[in-house]
OpenMM code with the backbone's topology and positions (N, CA, C; nanometers):
from openmm import Vec3, app, unit

residues = "MET GLN ILE ILE THR GLU LYS ILE ASN LEU ALA GLU LEU GLN GLN MET SER GLU LYS MET TYR GLY GLY LEU VAL LYS ALA VAL VAL ASP VAL GLU LYS GLY GLU MET ALA LEU ASP ALA ASP MET HIS ALA ASP LEU GLU GLN ILE MET LEU GLU ASN GLY SER GLU GLN LYS ASP LEU TRP GLY ILE ASN LEU TYR PRO GLU PHE PHE GLY THR GLU ASN PHE VAL GLU PHE ASP SER MET ILE ASN ILE ARG PRO LYS GLN ASN ASN ARG SER ARG ASN VAL GLU ASP GLU ALA ILE ARG LYS ARG ILE ILE GLU ILE VAL ASN LYS PHE VAL LYS ASN ASN".split()
positions = [
    Vec3(7.9428, 9.8065, 9.3137),
    Vec3(7.8428, 9.8831, 9.3866),
    Vec3(7.7245, 9.9025, 9.2922),
    Vec3(7.6059, 9.8647, 9.3390),
    Vec3(7.4899, 9.8730, 9.2521),
    Vec3(7.3608, 9.8894, 9.3317),
    Vec3(7.2670, 9.9599, 9.2715),
    Vec3(7.1319, 9.9662, 9.3259),
    Vec3(7.0547, 9.8522, 9.2616),
    Vec3(6.9937, 9.7710, 9.3439),
    Vec3(6.9213, 9.6537, 9.2956),
    Vec3(6.7821, 9.6966, 9.2499),
    Vec3(6.7483, 9.6630, 9.1260),
    Vec3(6.6153, 9.6934, 9.0734),
    Vec3(6.5385, 9.5658, 9.0402),
    Vec3(6.6106, 9.4539, 9.0343),
    Vec3(6.5490, 9.3244, 9.0079),
    Vec3(6.5986, 9.2253, 9.1123),
    Vec3(6.5312, 9.1123, 9.1186),
    Vec3(6.5730, 9.0097, 9.2147),
    Vec3(6.7160, 8.9655, 9.1867),
    Vec3(6.7865, 8.9347, 9.2931),
    Vec3(6.9218, 8.8818, 9.2835),
    Vec3(6.9206, 8.7440, 9.3478),
    Vec3(6.9875, 8.6486, 9.2854),
    Vec3(6.9834, 8.5152, 9.3448),
    Vec3(7.0946, 8.4983, 9.4469),
    Vec3(7.0754, 8.3998, 9.5290),
    Vec3(7.1670, 8.3752, 9.6401),
    Vec3(7.3092, 8.3470, 9.5918),
    Vec3(7.3231, 8.2822, 9.4763),
    Vec3(7.4566, 8.2534, 9.4221),
    Vec3(7.5315, 8.3828, 9.3906),
    Vec3(7.4617, 8.4818, 9.3352),
    Vec3(7.5248, 8.6114, 9.3075),
    Vec3(7.5679, 8.6791, 9.4372),
    Vec3(7.4821, 8.6722, 9.5361),
    Vec3(7.5142, 8.7311, 9.6662),
    Vec3(7.6348, 8.6608, 9.7282),
    Vec3(7.6398, 8.5301, 9.7133),
    Vec3(7.7531, 8.4531, 9.7651),
    Vec3(7.8830, 8.4962, 9.6970),
    Vec3(7.8791, 8.5177, 9.5659),
    Vec3(7.9980, 8.5639, 9.4934),
    Vec3(8.0451, 8.6989, 9.5458),
    Vec3(7.9513, 8.7888, 9.5706),
    Vec3(7.9870, 8.9195, 9.6271),
    Vec3(8.0533, 8.9023, 9.7629),
    Vec3(7.9994, 8.8119, 9.8433),
    Vec3(8.0509, 8.7944, 9.9799),
    Vec3(8.1926, 8.7385, 9.9805),
    Vec3(8.2269, 8.6615, 9.8811),
    Vec3(8.3597, 8.6007, 9.8761),
    Vec3(8.4700, 8.7028, 9.8530),
    Vec3(8.4377, 8.8150, 9.7911),
    Vec3(8.5402, 8.9171, 9.7695),
    Vec3(8.5384, 9.0246, 9.8786),
    Vec3(8.4507, 9.0083, 9.9746),
    Vec3(8.4404, 9.1062, 10.0823),
    Vec3(8.5041, 9.0524, 10.2096),
    Vec3(8.4464, 9.0892, 10.3218),
    Vec3(8.5024, 9.0614, 10.4535),
    Vec3(8.4633, 8.9251, 10.5072),
    Vec3(8.5017, 8.8222, 10.4403),
    Vec3(8.4770, 8.6893, 10.4943),
    Vec3(8.3322, 8.6511, 10.5075),
    Vec3(8.2600, 8.6570, 10.3997),
    Vec3(8.1258, 8.6013, 10.4016),
    Vec3(8.0116, 8.6981, 10.4185),
    Vec3(8.0362, 8.8277, 10.4093),
    Vec3(7.9247, 8.9216, 10.4206),
    Vec3(7.9207, 9.0153, 10.3017),
    Vec3(7.8018, 9.0710, 10.2777),
    Vec3(7.7813, 9.1726, 10.1752),
    Vec3(7.7207, 9.2934, 10.2443),
    Vec3(7.7837, 9.4083, 10.2274),
    Vec3(7.7284, 9.5312, 10.2850),
    Vec3(7.6154, 9.5806, 10.1954),
    Vec3(7.5126, 9.6344, 10.2595),
    Vec3(7.3970, 9.6854, 10.1861),
    Vec3(7.3417, 9.8073, 10.2581),
    Vec3(7.2735, 9.8921, 10.1819),
    Vec3(7.1987, 10.0041, 10.2382),
    Vec3(7.0579, 9.9958, 10.1815),
    Vec3(6.9602, 10.0061, 10.2697),
    Vec3(6.8196, 9.9924, 10.2328),
    Vec3(6.7484, 10.1256, 10.2527),
    Vec3(6.6687, 10.1649, 10.1527),
    Vec3(6.5815, 10.2816, 10.1631),
    Vec3(6.4441, 10.2296, 10.2033),
    Vec3(6.4061, 10.2524, 10.3284),
    Vec3(6.2808, 10.1964, 10.3799),
    Vec3(6.1580, 10.2689, 10.3262),
    Vec3(6.1750, 10.3877, 10.2718),
    Vec3(6.0631, 10.4615, 10.2138),
    Vec3(6.0392, 10.4205, 10.0685),
    Vec3(6.1454, 10.4172, 9.9897),
    Vec3(6.1335, 10.3850, 9.8472),
    Vec3(6.1347, 10.2349, 9.8191),
    Vec3(6.1736, 10.1558, 9.9182),
    Vec3(6.1786, 10.0115, 9.8993),
    Vec3(6.2914, 9.9670, 9.8082),
    Vec3(6.4043, 10.0368, 9.8153),
    Vec3(6.5195, 10.0065, 9.7310),
    Vec3(6.6374, 9.9611, 9.8156),
    Vec3(6.7354, 9.8995, 9.7476),
    Vec3(6.8529, 9.8503, 9.8182),
    Vec3(6.9750, 9.8620, 9.7279),
    Vec3(7.0867, 9.9034, 9.7868),
    Vec3(7.2155, 9.9064, 9.7169),
    Vec3(7.3071, 9.8043, 9.7828),
    Vec3(7.3916, 9.7411, 9.7011),
    Vec3(7.4785, 9.6330, 9.7482),
    Vec3(7.6213, 9.6490, 9.6991),
    Vec3(7.7102, 9.5791, 9.7682),
    Vec3(7.8426, 9.5474, 9.7162),
    Vec3(7.9388, 9.6662, 9.7148),
    Vec3(7.9767, 9.7115, 9.8330),
    Vec3(8.0795, 9.8149, 9.8466),
    Vec3(8.1613, 9.7846, 9.9715),
    Vec3(8.2768, 9.8474, 9.9808),
    Vec3(8.3611, 9.8296, 10.0988),
    Vec3(8.3021, 9.8965, 10.2223),
    Vec3(8.2290, 10.0057, 10.1998),
    Vec3(8.1750, 10.0824, 10.3129),
    Vec3(8.0275, 10.1142, 10.2902),
    Vec3(7.9505, 10.1094, 10.3977),
    Vec3(7.8101, 10.1487, 10.3895),
    Vec3(7.7963, 10.2932, 10.3421),
    Vec3(7.8896, 10.3784, 10.3807),
    Vec3(7.8830, 10.5201, 10.3427),
    Vec3(7.8865, 10.5376, 10.1910),
    Vec3(7.9600, 10.4518, 10.1207),
    Vec3(7.9634, 10.4594, 9.9743),
    Vec3(7.8273, 10.4231, 9.9153),
    Vec3(7.7647, 10.3212, 9.9707),
    Vec3(7.6314, 10.2820, 9.9255),
    Vec3(7.5287, 10.3897, 9.9587),
    Vec3(7.5426, 10.4485, 10.0765),
    Vec3(7.4542, 10.5577, 10.1160),
    Vec3(7.4646, 10.6719, 10.0155),
    Vec3(7.5856, 10.7039, 9.9735),
    Vec3(7.6066, 10.8138, 9.8794),
    Vec3(7.5387, 10.7873, 9.7455),
    Vec3(7.5517, 10.6664, 9.6941),
    Vec3(7.4881, 10.6356, 9.5657),
    Vec3(7.3355, 10.6410, 9.5776),
    Vec3(7.2833, 10.6018, 9.6923),
    Vec3(7.1384, 10.6104, 9.7138),
    Vec3(7.0933, 10.7562, 9.7217),
    Vec3(7.1707, 10.8396, 9.7896),
    Vec3(7.1377, 10.9821, 9.7975),
    Vec3(7.1387, 11.0447, 9.6582),
    Vec3(7.2369, 11.0078, 9.5777),
    Vec3(7.2450, 11.0587, 9.4404),
    Vec3(7.1289, 11.0096, 9.3550),
    Vec3(7.0648, 10.9017, 9.3982),
    Vec3(6.9514, 10.8447, 9.3261),
    Vec3(6.8168, 10.8929, 9.3821),
    Vec3(6.8206, 10.9929, 9.4695),
    Vec3(6.6970, 11.0531, 9.5173),
    Vec3(6.6481, 11.0093, 9.6538),
    Vec3(6.7230, 10.9257, 9.7221),
    Vec3(6.6834, 10.8851, 9.8572),
    Vec3(6.7106, 10.9970, 9.9563),
    Vec3(6.6422, 10.9914, 10.0691),
    Vec3(6.6678, 11.0848, 10.1786),
    Vec3(6.7433, 11.0110, 10.2884),
    Vec3(6.8398, 11.0780, 10.3480),
    Vec3(6.9266, 11.0148, 10.4471),
    Vec3(6.8475, 10.9513, 10.5606),
    Vec3(6.7400, 11.0138, 10.6039),
    Vec3(6.6609, 10.9624, 10.7160),
    Vec3(6.5993, 10.8255, 10.6866),
    Vec3(6.5899, 10.7905, 10.5578),
    Vec3(6.5287, 10.6641, 10.5172),
    Vec3(6.6303, 10.5534, 10.4902),
    Vec3(6.7598, 10.5845, 10.5010),
    Vec3(6.8644, 10.4890, 10.4651),
    Vec3(6.9232, 10.4217, 10.5879),
    Vec3(6.9332, 10.2903, 10.5819),
    Vec3(6.9851, 10.2111, 10.6932),
    Vec3(7.0854, 10.1103, 10.6412),
    Vec3(7.1972, 10.0977, 10.7104),
    Vec3(7.3023, 10.0055, 10.6711),
    Vec3(7.2857, 9.8697, 10.7365),
    Vec3(7.3063, 9.7666, 10.6565),
    Vec3(7.2971, 9.6287, 10.7049),
    Vec3(7.4103, 9.5460, 10.6442),
    Vec3(7.4273, 9.4272, 10.6971),
    Vec3(7.5175, 9.3275, 10.6401),
    Vec3(7.4359, 9.2023, 10.6119),
    Vec3(7.4606, 9.1419, 10.4962),
    Vec3(7.3931, 9.0181, 10.4589),
    Vec3(7.4943, 8.9041, 10.4612),
    Vec3(7.4552, 8.7929, 10.5205),
    Vec3(7.5399, 8.6743, 10.5302),
    Vec3(7.4746, 8.5619, 10.4503),
    Vec3(7.5127, 8.5443, 10.3234),
    Vec3(7.4465, 8.4453, 10.2374),
    Vec3(7.4415, 8.3047, 10.2959),
    Vec3(7.5430, 8.2655, 10.3701),
    Vec3(7.5435, 8.1295, 10.4254),
    Vec3(7.4306, 8.1077, 10.5262),
    Vec3(7.3739, 8.2166, 10.5774),
    Vec3(7.2652, 8.2061, 10.6751),
    Vec3(7.1291, 8.2411, 10.6152),
    Vec3(7.1188, 8.2390, 10.4821),
    Vec3(6.9922, 8.2697, 10.4159),
    Vec3(6.8811, 8.1826, 10.4741),
    Vec3(6.7674, 8.2448, 10.5020),
    Vec3(6.6541, 8.1720, 10.5577),
    Vec3(6.6519, 8.1653, 10.7088),
    Vec3(6.7534, 8.2252, 10.7739),
    Vec3(6.7571, 8.2281, 10.9203),
    Vec3(6.7603, 8.3731, 10.9674),
    Vec3(6.7432, 8.3927, 11.0967),
    Vec3(6.7474, 8.5291, 11.1512),
    Vec3(6.8873, 8.5893, 11.1439),
    Vec3(6.9896, 8.5080, 11.1221),
    Vec3(7.1267, 8.5576, 11.1121),
    Vec3(7.1635, 8.6059, 10.9723),
    Vec3(7.0717, 8.5950, 10.8769),
    Vec3(7.0979, 8.6390, 10.7400),
    Vec3(7.1212, 8.7902, 10.7341),
    Vec3(7.0425, 8.8673, 10.8094),
    Vec3(7.0530, 9.0135, 10.8093),
    Vec3(7.1074, 9.0600, 10.9435),
    Vec3(7.2149, 9.1370, 10.9379),
    Vec3(7.2724, 9.1995, 11.0579),
    Vec3(7.2515, 9.3502, 11.0452),
    Vec3(7.1902, 9.4103, 11.1443),
    Vec3(7.1541, 9.5523, 11.1413),
    Vec3(7.2643, 9.6375, 11.2028),
    Vec3(7.3837, 9.6332, 11.1478),
    Vec3(7.4991, 9.6993, 11.2084),
    Vec3(7.5732, 9.7850, 11.1068),
    Vec3(7.5777, 9.9160, 11.1315),
    Vec3(7.6520, 10.0069, 11.0445),
    Vec3(7.6713, 10.1408, 11.1142),
    Vec3(7.7831, 10.2023, 11.0837),
    Vec3(7.8088, 10.3372, 11.1369),
    Vec3(7.7038, 10.4376, 11.0886),
    Vec3(7.6492, 10.4185, 10.9685),
    Vec3(7.5517, 10.5158, 10.9171),
    Vec3(7.4208, 10.5117, 10.9948),
    Vec3(7.4024, 10.4112, 11.0793),
    Vec3(7.2787, 10.3989, 11.1568),
    Vec3(7.2785, 10.4840, 11.2833),
    Vec3(7.3909, 10.5408, 11.3197),
    Vec3(7.3959, 10.6248, 11.4403),
    Vec3(7.3286, 10.7575, 11.4082),
    Vec3(7.2107, 10.7790, 11.4675),
    Vec3(7.1295, 10.8973, 11.4390),
    Vec3(7.0562, 10.9447, 11.5630),
    Vec3(7.1183, 11.0235, 11.6443),
    Vec3(7.0502, 11.0731, 11.7639),
    Vec3(6.9189, 11.1458, 11.7330),
    Vec3(6.9118, 11.2173, 11.6206),
    Vec3(6.7887, 11.2901, 11.5860),
    Vec3(6.6712, 11.1964, 11.5619),
    Vec3(6.6999, 11.0726, 11.5252),
    Vec3(6.5952, 10.9733, 11.5026),
    Vec3(6.5898, 10.8724, 11.6170),
    Vec3(6.6462, 10.9087, 11.7303),
    Vec3(6.6499, 10.8229, 11.8494),
    Vec3(6.7170, 10.6881, 11.8238),
    Vec3(6.8129, 10.6862, 11.7336),
    Vec3(6.8917, 10.5651, 11.7090),
    Vec3(7.0352, 10.5986, 11.7470),
    Vec3(7.0730, 10.5614, 11.8670),
    Vec3(7.2008, 10.6042, 11.9233),
    Vec3(7.3113, 10.4994, 11.9133),
    Vec3(7.2873, 10.3951, 11.8364),
    Vec3(7.3893, 10.2912, 11.8220),
    Vec3(7.4045, 10.2548, 11.6747),
    Vec3(7.4967, 10.1648, 11.6481),
    Vec3(7.5187, 10.1168, 11.5116),
    Vec3(7.4055, 10.0252, 11.4657),
    Vec3(7.3303, 9.9719, 11.5594),
    Vec3(7.2193, 9.8824, 11.5278),
    Vec3(7.0949, 9.9620, 11.4916),
    Vec3(7.0029, 9.8984, 11.4204),
    Vec3(6.8722, 9.9579, 11.3942),
    Vec3(6.7861, 9.9219, 11.5142),
    Vec3(6.7535, 10.0211, 11.5950),
    Vec3(6.6856, 9.9951, 11.7218),
    Vec3(6.5340, 9.9831, 11.7099),
    Vec3(6.4744, 10.0440, 11.6087),
    Vec3(6.3295, 10.0442, 11.5916),
    Vec3(6.2845, 9.9135, 11.5241),
    Vec3(6.2017, 9.8378, 11.5942),
    Vec3(6.1549, 9.7083, 11.5435),
    Vec3(6.0792, 9.7228, 11.4118),
    Vec3(5.9989, 9.8276, 11.3964),
    Vec3(5.9233, 9.8475, 11.2725),
    Vec3(6.0175, 9.8709, 11.1544),
    Vec3(6.1249, 9.9441, 11.1763),
    Vec3(6.2227, 9.9669, 11.0691),
    Vec3(6.2944, 9.8364, 11.0357),
    Vec3(6.3302, 9.7583, 11.1359),
    Vec3(6.3944, 9.6288, 11.1097),
    Vec3(6.3028, 9.5387, 11.0254),
    Vec3(6.1749, 9.5355, 11.0593),
    Vec3(6.0800, 9.4537, 10.9829),
    Vec3(6.0703, 9.5017, 10.8387),
    Vec3(6.0668, 9.6328, 10.8198),
    Vec3(6.0596, 9.6893, 10.6840),
    Vec3(6.1856, 9.6533, 10.6047),
    Vec3(6.3019, 9.6614, 10.6688),
    Vec3(6.4273, 9.6243, 10.6025),
    Vec3(6.4212, 9.4786, 10.5572),
    Vec3(6.3749, 9.3903, 10.6435),
    Vec3(6.3657, 9.2481, 10.6085),
    Vec3(6.2697, 9.2269, 10.4913),
    Vec3(6.1576, 9.2993, 10.4900),
    Vec3(6.0638, 9.2903, 10.3774),
    Vec3(6.1327, 9.3258, 10.2461),
    Vec3(6.2099, 9.4331, 10.2482),
    Vec3(6.2780, 9.4789, 10.1265),
    Vec3(6.3849, 9.3790, 10.0838),
    Vec3(6.4624, 9.3308, 10.1786),
    Vec3(6.5642, 9.2297, 10.1465),
    Vec3(6.4967, 9.1069, 10.0852),
    Vec3(6.3881, 9.0613, 10.1449),
    Vec3(6.3180, 8.9430, 10.0939),
    Vec3(6.2581, 8.9666, 9.9555),
    Vec3(6.2243, 9.0907, 9.9257),
    Vec3(6.1717, 9.1252, 9.7936),
    Vec3(6.2782, 9.1058, 9.6851),
    Vec3(6.4033, 9.1280, 9.7200),
    Vec3(6.5099, 9.1255, 9.6201),
    Vec3(6.5952, 8.9990, 9.6184),
    Vec3(6.6094, 8.9297, 9.7289),
    Vec3(6.6991, 8.8135, 9.7340),
    Vec3(6.6178, 8.6852, 9.7237),
    Vec3(6.6531, 8.6027, 9.6248),
    Vec3(6.5842, 8.4743, 9.6070),
    Vec3(6.6855, 8.3610, 9.6147),
    Vec3(6.6376, 8.2434, 9.6440),
    Vec3(6.7258, 8.1281, 9.6647),
    Vec3(6.7249, 8.0341, 9.5444),
    Vec3(6.7610, 8.0851, 9.4267),
    Vec3(6.7808, 7.9982, 9.3096),
    Vec3(6.8324, 8.0770, 9.1932),
] * unit.nanometer
topology = app.Topology()
chain = topology.addChain("A")
for resn in residues:
    res = topology.addResidue(resn, chain)
    for name in ("N", "CA", "C"):
        topology.addAtom(name, app.Element.getBySymbol(name[0]), res)
């Protein structure tokens, strides 16, 4: 479990995915601070480390990364229990706000490189 502060290459992400749930890496993104935490069994664990690092819960969104689909729309899956937030009009596990999804993709692209 780690907060990413530098770029991570696709090979590292692939290694993480191999020890997880069949090809995915869980991540939590702080859309305000532009930070991301990776590599835990549960999004809630990543959320906790981000909160301890100064993030606010309202800015944290859980996603799954599929390294084998890097460069396609299937690379990022916006699905996590931590995303259920009626107070923010997000009533499902998915990230429903298109602007938030775009911001998440920007942050993921900032940190994940293909070499």
